[in-house]
DRENDRENDREN-251993 format. One line per field, with one value per residue (C-alpha): residue number from 0; residue in three letters; chain; x, y, z. Coordinates in Angstrom, 1 decimal. Last residue first. Layout:
N
pos: (NUM  ...)
code: (ALA  ...)
unit: (A  ...)
east: (X  ...)
north: (Y  ...)
up: (Z  ...)
END
This chain:
411
pos: (410  409  408  407  406  405  404  403  402  401  400  399  398  397  396  395  394  393  392  391  390  389  388  387  386  385  384  383  382  381  380  379  378  377  376  375  374  373  372  371  370  369  368  367  366  365  364  363  362  361  360  359  358  357  356  355  354  353  352  351  350  349  348  347  346  345  344  343  342  341  340  339  338  337  336  335  334  333  332  331  330  329  328  327  326  325  324  323  322  321  320  319  318  317  316  315  314  313  312  311  310  309  308  307  306  305  304  303  302  301  300  299  298  297  296  295  294  293  292  291  290  289  288  287  286  285  284  283  282  281  280  279  278  277  276  275  274  273  272  271  270  269  268  267  266  265  264  263  262  261  260  259  258  257  256  255  254  253  252  251  250  249  248  247  246  245  244  243  242  241  240  239  238  237  236  235  234  233  232  231  230  229  228  227  226  225  224  223  222  221  220  219  218  217  216  215  214  213  212  211  210  209  208  207  206  205  204  203  202  201  200  199  198  197  196  195  194  193  192  191  190  189  188  187  186  185  184  183  182  181  180  179  178  177  176  175  174  173  172  171  170  169  168  167  166  165  164  163  162  161  160  159  158  157  156  155  154  153  152  151  150  149  148  147  146  145  144  143  142  141  140  139  138  137  136  135  134  133  132  131  130  129  128  127  126  125  124  123  122  121  120  119  118  117  116  115  114  113  112  111  110  109  108  107  106  105  104  103  102  101  100  99  98  97  96  95  94  93  92  91  90  89  88  87  86  85  84  83  82  81  80  79  78  77  76  75  74  73  72  71  70  69  68  67  66  65  64  63  62  61  60  59  58  57  56  55  54  53  52  51  50  49  48  47  46  45  44  43  42  41  40  39  38  37  36  35  34  33  32  31  30  29  28  27  26  25  24  23  22  21  20  19  18  17  16  15  14  13  12  11  10  9  8  7  6  5  4  3  2  1  0)
code: (VAL  THR  ARG  GLY  GLN  ASP  LEU  CYS  ILE  HIS  VAL  ALA  SER  VAL  PRO  ILE  ARG  LEU  HIS  VAL  SER  LEU  GLY  THR  GLN  LEU  GLY  PHE  ARG  ASP  VAL  GLN  SER  ARG  LEU  VAL  HIS  VAL  THR  VAL  GLN  TRP  ALA  ALA  ARG  GLY  ALA  GLN  VAL  PRO  PRO  ILE  GLU  VAL  GLN  ILE  SER  ALA  HIS  VAL  SER  GLN  LEU  ARG  VAL  GLU  GLY  ILE  ILE  GLY  GLU  PHE  VAL  ASN  ALA  ARG  GLU  ALA  PRO  GLU  GLU  ALA  ASP  ASP  ARG  GLY  HIS  SER  GLY  LEU  SER  ALA  ARG  GLU  GLY  ALA  PRO  SER  ILE  GLN  ARG  ILE  GLU  ILE  GLU  GLU  ALA  ARG  ILE  VAL  ALA  SER  LEU  GLY  ILE  ARG  ALA  PRO  ALA  THR  ALA  ALA  ALA  GLU  ALA  PHE  ILE  VAL  HIS  GLY  SER  GLU  LEU  VAL  VAL  ARG  THR  GLY  GLN  ALA  GLY  ALA  GLY  THR  SER  GLU  SER  GLU  VAL  GLU  SER  ALA  PRO  PHE  VAL  ASN  THR  LEU  GLY  ALA  LEU  ARG  ALA  VAL  GLU  THR  ASP  VAL  PRO  HIS  SER  THR  VAL  HIS  GLN  PRO  ALA  GLY  VAL  GLN  ARG  LEU  THR  GLY  GLY  ALA  LEU  VAL  ALA  LEU  ARG  ASP  GLY  LEU  LEU  LEU  ALA  GLU  ASP  LEU  ASP  HIS  THR  VAL  HIS  LEU  VAL  THR  ALA  GLY  LEU  GLY  ARG  GLN  VAL  ARG  LYS  LEU  GLU  GLY  GLN  LEU  GLU  ALA  ARG  THR  PRO  GLY  ASP  LEU  ALA  SER  LEU  PRO  GLU  ASP  LEU  LEU  LEU  VAL  GLU  PRO  GLU  ILE  ALA  LEU  ALA  ARG  ALA  LEU  ALA  VAL  ARG  GLN  ARG  GLU  GLY  GLY  SER  LEU  GLY  GLU  PRO  TYR  ARG  ARG  LEU  LEU  GLY  ASP  ILE  GLY  LEU  LEU  GLY  ALA  LEU  ARG  ARG  VAL  PRO  GLY  ASP  GLU  SER  ASP  ASP  SER  GLY  ILE  GLY  GLY  THR  ARG  LEU  GLY  SER  GLY  SER  VAL  GLY  PRO  GLY  ALA  ARG  GLY  ARG  GLU  SER  ARG  ARG  THR  ALA  ARG  LEU  GLY  PHE  ALA  ILE  ASN  GLN  ALA  VAL  THR  LEU  HIS  PRO  PHE  LEU  ALA  TYR  ASP  GLN  TYR  VAL  LEU  GLY  VAL  LYS  ARG  ARG  GLU  PRO  PRO  GLU  GLY  TRP  VAL  ASP  ARG  GLU  GLY  PHE  TRP  ILE  ARG  GLY  SER  HIS  PRO  ARG  ARG  LEU  GLY  ALA  VAL  THR  GLU  LEU  LEU  VAL  THR  LYS  GLY  SER  GLY  THR  PRO  GLY  LEU  VAL  VAL  LEU  TYR  GLU  GLY  ARG  GLU  ILE  SER  LEU  GLU  ASP  ILE  SER  LEU  LEU  PHE  ASP  GLY  ALA  ARG  VAL  ARG  PHE  GLY  GLU  LEU  ARG  ILE  MET)
unit: (A  A  A  A  A  A  A  A  A  A  A  A  A  A  A  A  A  A  A  A  A  A  A  A  A  A  A  A  A  A  A  A  A  A  A  A  A  A  A  A  A  A  A  A  A  A  A  A  A  A  A  A  A  A  A  A  A  A  A  A  A  A  A  A  A  A  A  A  A  A  A  A  A  A  A  A  A  A  A  A  A  A  A  A  A  A  A  A  A  A  A  A  A  A  A  A  A  A  A  A  A  A  A  A  A  A  A  A  A  A  A  A  A  A  A  A  A  A  A  A  A  A  A  A  A  A  A  A  A  A  A  A  A  A  A  A  A  A  A  A  A  A  A  A  A  A  A  A  A  A  A  A  A  A  A  A  A  A  A  A  A  A  A  A  A  A  A  A  A  A  A  A  A  A  A  A  A  A  A  A  A  A  A  A  A  A  A  A  A  A  A  A  A  A  A  A  A  A  A  A  A  A  A  A  A  A  A  A  A  A  A  A  A  A  A  A  A  A  A  A  A  A  A  A  A  A  A  A  A  A  A  A  A  A  A  A  A  A  A  A  A  A  A  A  A  A  A  A  A  A  A  A  A  A  A  A  A  A  A  A  A  A  A  A  A  A  A  A  A  A  A  A  A  A  A  A  A  A  A  A  A  A  A  A  A  A  A  A  A  A  A  A  A  A  A  A  A  A  A  A  A  A  A  A  A  A  A  A  A  A  A  A  A  A  A  A  A  A  A  A  A  A  A  A  A  A  A  A  A  A  A  A  A  A  A  A  A  A  A  A  A  A  A  A  A  A  A  A  A  A  A  A  A  A  A  A  A  A  A  A  A  A  A  A  A  A  A  A  A  A  A  A  A  A  A  A  A  A  A  A  A  A  A  A  A  A  A  A  A  A  A  A  A  A  A  A  A  A  A  A  A  A  A  A  A  A  A  A  A  A  A)
east: (11.3  14.7  15.7  19.2  20.3  17.3  17.9  17.0  13.9  14.4  11.8  12.6  11.8  8.2  7.9  6.8  4.2  3.7  0.6  0.7  -1.0  1.0  1.4  5.2  6.2  6.7  5.7  6.4  9.2  10.3  11.0  12.0  15.2  16.4  16.2  14.1  14.6  11.7  11.6  8.7  7.1  4.2  1.6  1.3  -1.6  -4.4  -7.0  -6.3  -4.1  -2.3  -1.8  1.2  3.8  6.1  9.5  11.1  14.9  16.1  18.9  21.8  23.4  20.8  17.2  15.2  11.4  9.3  6.0  4.6  1.2  0.2  -1.4  -0.1  0.5  2.5  2.1  1.8  -2.0  -1.7  0.7  4.1  4.3  6.8  9.3  9.0  12.2  12.2  14.4  11.6  8.7  7.5  3.9  1.1  -2.0  -5.6  -8.0  -9.1  -7.1  -3.9  -2.5  1.3  2.8  5.9  7.7  9.9  13.2  15.5  14.3  15.3  13.0  14.4  11.9  13.1  13.3  13.7  16.1  14.6  15.5  17.6  15.5  14.4  15.3  12.8  11.1  11.1  8.6  4.9  3.6  1.1  0.9  0.3  2.9  5.0  5.2  3.2  5.3  3.8  6.6  6.9  6.1  4.8  1.9  0.6  0.1  1.9  1.7  2.6  5.6  5.0  6.7  4.8  6.0  8.4  10.8  11.2  14.3  13.9  17.1  19.5  22.9  25.0  25.9  22.2  21.7  24.7  23.3  19.8  21.1  22.3  22.0  20.5  20.6  23.6  25.5  24.6  25.6  29.0  29.8  30.3  31.3  29.1  29.1  32.8  33.3  35.0  31.9  31.0  33.0  31.2  33.3  32.7  34.2  35.7  35.7  36.4  33.1  31.1  33.5  34.0  30.3  29.9  32.6  33.7  36.8  39.3  41.3  43.1  44.6  46.3  47.9  47.5  49.6  47.2  44.2  45.3  46.6  43.1  41.2  43.4  43.3  39.5  39.2  41.9  39.7  36.7  38.8  40.0  36.6  35.2  38.1  40.8  41.2  39.2  41.1  43.6  40.9  43.7  45.0  47.0  48.7  49.4  52.3  54.0  55.9  58.5  57.7  53.9  54.0  56.2  53.8  50.8  52.4  53.3  49.8  48.6  50.8  49.6  46.0  46.7  48.4  52.3  54.7  55.3  56.0  59.3  59.8  62.4  60.0  57.0  56.7  56.6  53.5  50.9  50.4  51.7  54.5  55.6  55.6  57.9  60.2  60.7  61.2  63.8  65.6  66.1  69.0  70.7  71.0  69.1  66.0  66.4  70.1  71.6  70.8  71.7  69.1  69.1  68.2  71.6  73.1  74.0  77.3  77.8  74.7  72.9  72.9  70.9  70.9  67.3  66.1  68.5  67.1  63.5  64.2  66.0  63.1  60.5  62.7  62.7  59.2  60.2  63.6  61.6  59.2  62.1  63.1  63.1  59.3  59.3  55.8  53.2  50.3  47.7  45.1  47.5  49.2  50.6  52.7  53.4  56.6  56.1  59.8  60.0  56.8  58.4  57.2  55.6  52.2  53.6  52.4  53.7  51.5  50.2  50.6  48.9  48.1  47.2  45.0  45.6  46.6  47.5  50.6  50.4  52.6  52.9  51.2  48.3  48.0  48.2  45.4  43.0  43.6  43.0  39.5  38.5  35.0  35.9  34.7  32.1  32.8  33.5  36.3  37.2  38.7  40.5  41.7  44.9  45.7  42.6  41.8  40.7  38.9  38.0  37.0  37.5  37.5  38.9  38.6  38.5  39.2  42.9  43.6  43.1  43.4  41.8  42.1  40.9  42.1  43.2  44.1  46.1  46.4)
north: (-41.4  -40.6  -40.8  -40.8  -44.1  -46.1  -49.5  -52.6  -54.6  -57.3  -58.2  -60.9  -63.7  -62.4  -63.0  -60.0  -60.8  -57.9  -57.8  -55.9  -53.4  -52.1  -48.4  -48.5  -51.8  -55.3  -57.4  -60.9  -61.9  -58.3  -57.6  -61.1  -61.1  -58.3  -60.6  -59.2  -56.6  -54.9  -51.4  -50.2  -46.8  -46.5  -43.8  -40.9  -40.3  -37.7  -40.1  -43.6  -46.6  -44.8  -46.7  -48.9  -47.5  -50.1  -49.2  -52.2  -52.4  -54.7  -57.3  -58.3  -55.1  -52.7  -51.7  -49.3  -49.8  -47.1  -46.5  -50.0  -50.0  -51.6  -54.4  -55.7  -59.1  -59.6  -63.4  -65.1  -65.8  -66.8  -69.6  -69.0  -69.6  -72.0  -70.4  -70.2  -68.2  -65.3  -63.1  -63.6  -65.2  -64.1  -64.9  -64.5  -63.3  -63.8  -60.9  -61.8  -58.7  -60.2  -59.1  -59.4  -60.9  -59.6  -61.7  -59.8  -61.5  -59.4  -56.2  -57.1  -55.3  -53.2  -52.0  -49.1  -48.5  -45.4  -44.8  -43.1  -45.9  -48.8  -50.9  -54.4  -57.1  -57.9  -61.2  -61.4  -59.1  -58.6  -55.5  -52.8  -49.7  -46.4  -44.5  -44.2  -48.0  -50.1  -53.3  -56.6  -58.8  -62.5  -65.5  -68.7  -70.5  -71.5  -67.9  -64.6  -64.5  -61.2  -58.9  -55.1  -52.3  -49.0  -45.8  -47.5  -45.8  -47.7  -48.8  -50.6  -49.6  -52.0  -51.6  -52.7  -49.0  -48.4  -51.1  -50.2  -46.6  -48.1  -50.1  -53.5  -54.9  -58.4  -59.5  -57.5  -58.1  -61.8  -62.6  -60.8  -62.9  -60.5  -57.2  -54.1  -50.5  -49.9  -46.3  -43.4  -41.9  -45.2  -48.6  -51.7  -55.0  -57.8  -61.3  -63.8  -60.7  -60.7  -60.8  -59.1  -56.3  -55.8  -55.6  -53.0  -50.6  -48.2  -50.1  -51.3  -54.6  -56.2  -59.5  -62.5  -64.5  -68.1  -67.9  -69.6  -68.3  -64.7  -65.2  -66.6  -63.9  -61.0  -62.5  -62.6  -58.9  -58.2  -59.3  -57.4  -54.4  -54.7  -55.2  -52.1  -49.6  -49.2  -46.4  -48.0  -51.3  -50.9  -49.3  -49.2  -52.8  -53.9  -57.3  -58.8  -60.8  -59.8  -62.2  -59.6  -60.0  -59.7  -56.0  -55.9  -58.3  -56.3  -53.1  -54.9  -56.2  -52.8  -51.5  -54.1  -53.2  -49.6  -50.3  -50.3  -48.3  -45.6  -48.4  -49.6  -52.8  -55.5  -57.7  -57.4  -61.0  -62.4  -60.2  -62.9  -62.4  -65.9  -65.6  -62.2  -63.6  -66.5  -64.4  -62.0  -64.6  -66.6  -63.6  -62.1  -64.4  -64.0  -60.2  -57.0  -57.6  -58.9  -57.9  -54.5  -51.3  -52.5  -51.8  -49.8  -46.6  -45.2  -48.2  -51.4  -53.2  -54.2  -54.6  -51.7  -51.4  -52.3  -56.0  -56.6  -53.2  -53.5  -56.9  -55.7  -52.8  -55.2  -57.5  -54.6  -53.2  -56.6  -55.9  -52.6  -53.9  -56.5  -54.0  -51.8  -48.8  -45.1  -44.7  -46.2  -47.5  -45.8  -47.9  -45.0  -47.2  -47.8  -51.1  -51.7  -54.9  -55.4  -56.6  -54.7  -53.8  -51.4  -49.7  -48.5  -50.2  -48.4  -50.3  -53.6  -55.7  -59.2  -62.3  -62.6  -59.1  -57.1  -53.5  -51.8  -48.9  -45.2  -42.2  -44.4  -43.8  -43.3  -44.8  -47.9  -50.2  -50.7  -46.9  -46.5  -49.0  -47.5  -43.9  -45.1  -46.5  -43.6  -42.9  -40.0  -41.6  -44.2  -47.6  -51.2  -52.9  -56.3  -59.2  -61.9  -64.5  -66.4  -65.8  -64.4  -60.8  -59.1  -55.9  -54.5  -51.1  -49.2  -45.4  -43.2  -39.6  -36.7  -33.1  -33.3  -37.0  -38.8  -42.5  -44.6  -48.4  -50.0  -53.2  -54.1  -57.8  -59.2  -63.1)
up: (39.5  38.0  34.3  32.8  34.4  33.0  34.6  32.5  31.8  29.1  26.4  23.9  26.3  26.5  22.8  20.7  18.0  15.6  13.3  10.1  7.9  4.9  4.6  3.7  2.2  3.0  -0.1  1.5  -0.8  -1.5  2.1  3.2  1.1  3.4  6.4  9.2  11.9  13.5  15.0  17.2  17.2  19.8  18.9  21.4  23.7  23.0  22.2  23.7  23.3  20.5  17.3  16.7  14.2  12.6  11.4  9.5  9.4  6.6  7.0  4.9  3.4  4.9  3.5  5.6  5.3  6.7  8.4  8.4  10.1  13.4  15.3  18.4  20.1  23.2  23.9  27.4  27.2  23.5  24.4  22.6  19.0  17.6  15.2  11.5  11.0  8.6  11.0  13.5  11.8  8.4  9.2  6.7  8.6  7.3  7.1  3.6  2.5  4.0  7.3  7.1  10.3  11.9  14.6  16.9  17.8  15.6  17.1  20.6  23.0  25.9  28.4  30.7  34.4  36.5  39.4  42.4  44.7  43.2  40.6  41.6  39.0  36.3  35.4  31.6  30.0  29.2  27.5  28.1  25.9  27.8  25.8  29.0  28.9  31.3  32.1  33.4  34.6  34.5  36.6  34.9  36.4  33.0  32.0  32.5  36.2  37.9  38.6  38.4  36.3  35.8  34.0  31.7  29.3  26.0  24.2  20.9  19.1  20.7  19.1  22.1  22.7  23.0  25.5  27.5  27.8  28.7  31.7  32.7  29.2  29.0  25.3  24.1  27.3  27.4  23.7  24.2  27.3  30.2  31.5  32.2  32.9  33.3  34.2  32.4  31.0  29.1  29.0  28.0  28.5  26.1  26.5  24.0  21.8  18.1  16.2  18.9  19.3  15.5  15.0  17.8  16.5  19.2  19.8  22.4  22.4  25.2  24.0  25.6  22.8  22.4  19.3  16.9  18.7  18.5  14.9  13.7  15.6  14.2  10.7  10.6  11.7  9.1  6.3  7.6  7.8  4.4  2.9  4.8  4.3  7.1  9.5  12.1  12.2  15.1  17.4  20.2  20.5  23.5  23.2  26.6  28.1  24.8  22.6  21.6  17.9  18.5  18.6  15.4  13.6  14.6  13.1  9.9  9.5  10.1  7.4  5.0  5.6  5.1  1.7  1.6  -0.5  2.2  4.9  3.1  1.3  2.0  4.1  1.8  0.5  4.0  4.7  5.1  8.8  9.9  7.2  8.5  12.1  11.1  8.9  11.7  14.4  12.4  11.0  14.6  15.6  12.2  12.5  11.8  9.9  6.2  6.0  6.0  7.8  11.1  13.8  17.2  15.4  16.1  14.4  16.1  15.6  19.1  21.5  23.1  26.8  29.9  28.9  29.4  28.2  25.2  24.4  24.4  22.2  19.8  19.5  19.1  16.2  14.4  12.9  11.7  10.3  8.4  7.0  6.0  8.2  7.2  7.6  11.2  11.6  14.0  12.6  12.9  14.6  17.5  18.3  21.8  22.5  26.3  28.0  31.2  31.6  28.5  29.7  33.0  36.2  39.1  39.0  37.6  40.4  39.7  40.5  36.9  35.4  38.2  38.1  41.3  42.4  42.5  40.6  37.7  35.8  32.0  29.3  31.5  28.9  31.2  31.6  27.8  27.3  29.9  28.5  25.1  26.0  28.3  27.2  25.1  21.8  22.4  24.3  23.7  25.5  23.7  25.8  23.8  26.3  26.2  29.9  31.6  31.5  34.7  35.6  39.0  40.4  37.2  37.4  34.4  35.4  32.9  33.9  32.6  32.4  35.7  36.2  39.0  39.2  42.4  41.0  37.6  36.7  33.7  33.8)
END
């Protein structure tokens, strides 16, 4: 297990501060954060390339705070591959093995060139051919072993970089946005490869990225890093459905984030307790039971767009239901439902889903309209004739509304 305690690292004016973070053996932990949040600083400090100003770094029962990188047995993969251009694929993979052996012996072995590798053979020597070929086969690059990096595609280069990092059987594999430089199809293919290889080897992985889809696909757990601090750590589904604050909500891809002017607990029907929320627009909505906010910190309502049910109003006044993401879900009791009438302002088509912008009229003259985003399957757009100007009803389940802290707003 990898564990950070009281972790503080300065990089110029920037401070990375993590009170506690642990990674279990064999776990794939993804740290999600925007540019400048401290993701690379975190990886480089765990690798030993930076020294923390305070705190402890545990690899199992060993405190590695003062240990140099070569003694930590970590594999680090950057987005730009960092392959040696004068070495073949096999020699690049074998480089990690040689570097580890030199660290363990304190000297270079016989017959080693200045680069630490012989220029002949697949990798370097017979003892390295087995691991090199095994990893090359695992990553699908066994036909590239005699080629040089300049003749490889981006996806092939990243596979070589991964094989080199895995060759030393690291205690933890550190991945710094390893797929961000790749095109969409190659990135999707390598995402699947990463998860398959990690599970096959039982590797412990700390992966940082700004890509939400990548984080949700790969992570056993998700940690959200913003402004140099960990905001939330948990199962990906929990983080994206129950963000602790508005910044986490936006990083988790939640678009329906609305400041609240009043939040109070009350019965929502059948004796169930929920939360009555008055939005700044004046609209009232019921939500899940909310935690109490610290003094002077505002609250916001977060609504998951994919769980909103949109109903087309037919000329006869009947409502044709699409359901949330096209599902015909059972309705909540009327007294617990959040039902609003609005007009579609915009339809944005994406690869699989469509984003529907619905404008709900103001509660009174002089107040602003309420803009709500609904996500449905793209196929539903044509099937149900969703288009700009169409009158619809929105049904928002209480369970789809979450109350979180609004760190940027005081009350």
